C-alpha positions in Angstrom: 96.1 103.5 98.0 93.3 105.5 96.3 90.9 104.1 98.9 93.0 105.5 101.7 92.9 109.0 100.1 89.2 108.9 99.5 88.7 107.6 103.0 90.4 110.7 104.5 93.8 109.1 105.1 96.7 110.9 106.6 100.5 110.6 106.4 102.6 110.8 109.6 105.0 113.7 110.1 108.1 111.4 109.7 106.7 109.9 106.5 105.8 113.3 105.1 109.4 114.4 105.7 110.7 111.3 104.1 108.4 111.9 101.1 109.6 115.5 100.8 113.3 114.4 100.8 112.5 111.7 98.2 110.8 114.1 95.9 113.7 116.6 96.2 116.0 113.9 95.0 114.1 113.7 91.7 113.2 110.8 89.5 116.3 110.5 87.3 117.9 107.7 89.4 114.7 105.7 89.3 114.2 106.0 85.6 117.9 105.3 85.0 117.6 102.1 87.0 114.5 101.1 85.0 116.0 101.9 81.7 116.6 98.8 79.6 114.5 96.7 81.9 111.4 94.8 80.7 108.1 96.6 80.4 106.8 95.3 83.6 109.7 96.8 85.5 109.2 100.2 83.9 105.5 100.0 84.7 106.3 99.2 88.3 108.6 102.3 88.5 105.8 104.4 87.0 103.4 103.0 89.6 105.8 103.9 92.4 105.9 107.5 91.1 102.1 107.5 90.9 101.8 106.3 94.5 104.3 109.0 95.6 102.1 111.6 93.9 99.0 110.3 95.6 100.8 110.3 99.0 101.7 113.9 98.5 98.0 114.8 98.4 97.4 113.4 101.9 97.3 115.8 104.9 100.0 115.4 107.5 98.7 114.0 110.8 99.0 116.1 113.9 
């Protein structure tokens, strides 16, 4: 993921819209689902949020 960003990656318009909607929903449901799960599950949830943050830095393709 980080390599795509450093390499000048882009996100498509439909994916940018999907990301915008997902971010508007917030993280409460994700953390609620991860609560009480083993550490590796919570780490996976944290990684998903980190990926989401990285994707939000990519420009939207024309």
